[in-house]
Each structure stands twice: as C-alpha cells, then as structure tokens.
N, C-alpha and C positions, 0 to 999 in steps of 0.2 A: 504492499501501500503506502502508495504518494505522500509521505505527511505536508507536503507545501503543495499540493495538486493546484487550489486557488489561491492564487499572494493579491492581496488588495493592500497596497501600498502606500501611504501618506494620502489616499482618497480623501480632496475636498471638492464640494459642488456645490457651489454660488446660486441665489437668482436673485438679483441686485446684492443687497445687503441684507439676503436672507441665508448664513452657513448651514445650509439644509443637508450636507454630511460635513464633519471639520476634521479632518485631519484624521481618518480613521487607518486602522491598517493589524489584518489577522491574517490568519491563515485556514485555510479550508483542507481535512485530507481527504484524498480518494474514497469515492464510494462513500461521504460519509451523510449522511441524514440532519443538515443543518438548519438552525432556523434562526431567524432577524426577529426578535419582538419585541416590543414595545407601543409606546399610544400612538392615537393616531398623530399626525406628525414631526415625531418624533427621527425620523431621516432614510428608515426601511427599504419602504418601495422605492424612495428615491436611488437607495444602495443596490436595490435590484434592479432596478433598469439601467443605471452604470454600468452596470455588470450583461445588462441583455445587448447593450448598445445603444436605447432609443436613449439616453441625453449621455455626453460627452464630459469625460470632470474637470473640473476647474486646474485641476493639478493632482499629483498621486497617478499611479499607476498602477494596470490591471493585468495578471498575468494566468493563464489557464493551464496547465500541465506544462510548462516552462517557456509558453509563447508569449510576446508581452502584444494583450487584444485593446490596449488602451483606445488607439485610435482606431479600430476596424469595425466596419455594417456590421447590422448584425445577423445578416446572413452569410457573414465570412466567419462566423465565430462559433465554436463550436457549443452552441447553448439553443436551448428551445426553453420558449415559454409559455405558460398557463395562468389564464386571468382567472378572475372573480364571476366574471360572468359572461365565463363559457365561450364570448368570438367563437361562436359556431354558425355556419350560414342555413338556413331554415331552409332553404329551395334547393337545398343538397340531402338525400337521404344521406346515411350510416357512413356508407362507406365511401361515395364519395365526398363527405368530409373530411377521412383520412387520407383519402388519393388526392385531393388538393394539396399542390403543391412540393408530392414527388417529382411528378411532370419534367419540373422547372431543373431538376437531378440528374437528368438523364438516360433513368435507369428502364429500363425493357418493360413492357409489358408483364411478363410471369416475373420479375424480380419485387416488382409494383405491389402486384397481383398477392407473393409468400410473407413480404411482409407486412400486408393490411392484414391480411389471415391469420399469424403471430400475434400482431395487437390485439388484435378482435379477442381472441382466445386470453392472453394475456390480462385484458382488464374486464373479463367476463359479461365478453359482447355479442358473442358468435349466436346468430340466430335475428342479430338484429339489422346487419346492414343495410333494410328493403328501406327501415323505416325513416321519417321525419319529425324534426327537433321537437315539434308540439304533439307527438307521439309520445314523449321518452319521457321520466320521472327526474328529477334534480337532480336525483345518482346518478342516472346515466348518462344524461347530457353533463355530466362533469367526466363520469367516464368515456368520452366521446371524444372531451374536449382533452384529455389525458392519451391518449391514442393516439390524436393528428397533434400532437408533442413530439411524444416517446416512439413513432413510428420514421424520422427523419434520423434517429440514432443518433442524439448528442449527449458528448461526453457528460455534460450538463443540467439538466431539468430546472426551472428556477420556474419557483409558484408564489405567487403573488395571491395569498390571499383566497383561495382556492376553495375552503368552503363554508366563505363568508354568508353566502347567498342558501345553504339549509338549514331544514330546521333542527334541531339541539338531535331528534335519533338519530335520525338520518349523520347529519354530521359524526357523529360517535362513531356508526360503523365505518365510515368513511376514512376516517382516522387510521380504523386496523388498517383496512384494505390499503392507503396509499403504504404504512408502511410495509406490510406486509410485498409490495409490489416494489416497493424501493429495495429491499433486502434482496425480492428474484432476481432482479433485476442488474444488482451491484453499483450501478451506476450513483453519482453526487447528485444528493438534493441538497437545493437551497429551499427554505422555506419563510414565507414571511407570513407573518400571525402577529393583531394587535391580544390573540387569545393566551392567557397564559398557563393554564391547561394544558391545551391546545399544544403548545408550545415542551412544555417537559416531557408530556407520555408519549409522543414522536421521534422526539430527538433524539441524539447520537451527542451532540454536544449547543449551547444554546447561548450565545449574543445579543444581551440586552442593553437597547438603542432607548436616549433619551438628547435632545436639545442636538442629536446631531451627531454623538459620540456613542464609544462603549461603554457604559459601566463598566458593566462586567461580565468574560466569556468564561464558560464551564458548563462542566456535565451537570442533568438535569439539579441532581441529590444537590449539588456542591450549592449549586446559587441560593437552592433552596435552605436548609442547611448551616450554610456561612457565607451571608451576602456582604458585601465588599462596601459597602454604603446603603444609607436611609430608601432612596431610591429603590431599590432592589431589594432588600426587607419588604419594602412596601406594595411594590408589583407585583412581585412574584409568591401569591401568597397570602394572604390575610395575619396580622403583627399585633403582638399589645405594645407603645413604643411607651419607656418607663423613666423618668428625667431623672443623673446620675452623676456621677464628677467622679473623674482617677482622684488616687492620691499615689501611693508609693509600689515602685514596683518591684514584682521577685522573681527572674528570671522570666519566662512564657508564661508567667501569671502576676494579674497587678491588682491591687488593692481598689476595691469602684467601691463610692457611699453610692448604695440606691437609696433616695427619698424617702420618706416614710420607711424603708422596710431595712437600715442601718447597712456594713459594712460588709464587703463580702469579698473574696481571692478571686475574679474570674480571670479563663484565659483569657489571654491577647494574640489572638492570632491577627492583629492588626498591627501591630506593631504601634497604636495608639499610646498617643504623651502623656506624662504621668501629672497628673500635678494641674488637672485640665478640666473645666464645665461643658466644653463645646463636644458632648458626648451625650449618649442617647444608648440604653441597653433596651431589648428585641427579644421578646419572649412567644413563643407560639400559641394559639388557643388549643392545639389541640397535644401539644406540649404539660400540658398547664395539665392539673387531675382537681374537678370538683368531689365532696367528698363531705358523708353528713358529721362524720367523725373527724377527728385531728389526727393529722399525716404524720412521719417521722423525716417525712420530705427536707431538702434542707433549708426548704421557706413556707409554711404553713400559716395562714390569714386566715382571721373572722371574713366572713363575707356575707353579705345580704344578695339577693336574686333582686332584679329591679324588671327583668323583661327575659325573654325563650324563645327558642323558635328554631320547629318540629323541622328537619332538615328530612327525613328518611331517615337517613344511612345513620343521624347522630341528632344528638340536639346541640343549639347554640344558645348560653347562656350569656348573659352579660349583666356583671354583680359590681355591687362598691365595695370592695374590699379596705377594711383598718389600714391607713396610713397609706392612702393610695389616691389621691386627687381629684380620679379620674377612670371612667367604666373601662373594667375588662374584660377583656373574652375567652372566655372556655369553652374546648368542646369536646362532649362526653356521647359515646356509645350504653352508657351502661344506667344511663339519668336520664330522666327527664324532669318536664315539666311540674309535674304529679310528686316528684321524690320527696322532696324538701319539706319541711312543715316549717309554719312562719314564712317561709323562705328563707329559710337564712341554711348555712354552709360554709365546711374549708373552700380556698385553693390552694394548689401547693405548687410549686416549681420547683427543679433541679435546677444547680449553680451550670449542671454540664449545655442546660438548653437554653444559659442567657443568652448573647452575642451583644458584646462592645462594637459603638459604632461610633463614630464619629456626625458629629451633624452636618457638616456640609460635604 
C-alpha cells in the first residue's frame, strides 16, 4: 500500500477575501476510505473540488500516485466524482446512463458492454438496465451514480455528501453498502460529509475541518476519545465541558483544579501548559455513570434530574450536580425516567475519561 498515494501540499483556495481552504497539508493512503468532515462552509467540498479539478488552488500542489495533477483538467485526472443530487440523465435508461462517457475513451463495444455488466453486478443493479430514473428509488438512483463513476475505473473516487438526500433508514443501509463496495474494489475513496456518525462509522481515517483548516486527522476512535481541541471534542459526538485550571505538572500527568469538584491528576496528552486558566475539561455523557447509590469512582456527585430524553437504545439524563454551575448530560442504558425517586441520583466519572483541552 502506498501511504502517500494522494499528497495535498500547502493547498490554499481563496474566493476574494474568503480563505475557503487555508494552507492545508496531509496525505491519503492507497485503498483508504478517507473522510473530510466538518460543518457547512468549513472548506471540505472546496477541497474535494480541488482534487476533482473543478477548482484550481490559489497556491500549493496536489499529487496522485506521484503525478502532479494541480493544473490538469478534470478529464485528465485519475479521479471521478459522485454528487449528492446523483446527476443522472432522466431521458436515458440505467444502461445508457452508465455507458455515457465511455465512448469518448475509444473503447470497443465489447469492452463497454463488459464494463457495464460488471459494474451493474458490483452495485447490485443487474436486471435494471432498461429502467429510467423515475422508476428507481433514491437508493437505486444513487447506485446508478456510483456505477457511472466506477465504470471508468478511476484510481480515486470522490464523493460529495452522496447520501444526504436519503432518508435515515436508507442512508444507514447505503453506508454499509458503500463501505463494503470500497473494500471489494480496493480503490481510494475520499468522502465528504457533515454527519459525524456517518464519518466515524465508515472511514479508515477522518480529517475534521473548520475555517478552512484541518483541526485533527486521525482514526475515528482516536478522534472521539482523544480530541485535540474544543472544536473536535464538541463536533464529534456530545460532551460536557467543565471549567478548569492547570497547576503543577508531574511528567505525563498534570494537576488540574476542576471548578466545584477539587484538584485531580489528569493525563496531559496535549502537553498543556501549567498554571493556566485557558483550559477546559471534557467528559462524554456515556463515559459517566448515573446511579441510585454512591459509587467508588474517582469522582461521585450528588445530583438531581431536571429532564430526560428516551432514545430507544438509551435514556439521556440532564442533571444538576452539586458543585457544577451548569446542566450535565449523562447517558444510560440501564435506567429510564421512572428509575429514580424524587429525581435524586448520583453521577460518577473516572479521571481517565476526562480530556484536558486548551480553550483556543
């Protein structure tokens, strides 16, 4: 596997005074399912369009498999793109939609027929050759768009929020299908989404973007458990932020005063400065425990339930905890809103589940 299959070197893209992509550098491995994740306007789609050749960078270089593609037009790049709106032709049936563009490659009729047959099998649309787009479901139309992109046998498939128009159930099904498809054909997928769950469930690695920059690039589990800043911690899942102040350091651990709770030794993964009030502690709702009796965890607080939300697989509790001046969110699979008398409870957390982050 080529670990530097796609190289993005100091890429910037400016639209007038707006820095849509701001001096971004990273690499994507060959055969990787790689996601660009972030809110609207963060620069992820612009970066994808730069890879596709639909935009050209203000500065920097793009390389695929060792070839500089920065100035190449889209049809000269080893890429193809799948859009959210499918972009399939309503006046052509499935077979002709997939064939479209192959004629320009100078392929024989036999080769075209073979490629179309193979890709229809790959995306599970065999038997649908004569159907038109108005005779297909949303998921089937998306498969046609995928087939049309894959039939040209690109080295890299670029996907711009391809599941955004689907309902949740179909979206979940297509996530699994896309992931399976990518592993079966083995080419590199670069996938753009604003959906955190979609990115972390499908990807080998994820680059989280905001304000035109990469905030963190890592495997999904690392992004979730060890965020490098407040934006990533808040954007990837839900979290509770607690006011804090660092004190002295002892090697890999640092003494941290958490407002209302006391002083504790916390692992200093990000080498945060001592004697600083420009920090917060982050703790995930599901890493905390809600209980009827006091626990022996590192921190255990008296609390009162203010509100609950039943989510099917779990219940989310919103609680007021002694010493904390904000509502804390705790998730539990074991209790529901009928479990506690007078809404009184205890919430507990382990020090190893608390992340120390800089405010900026």
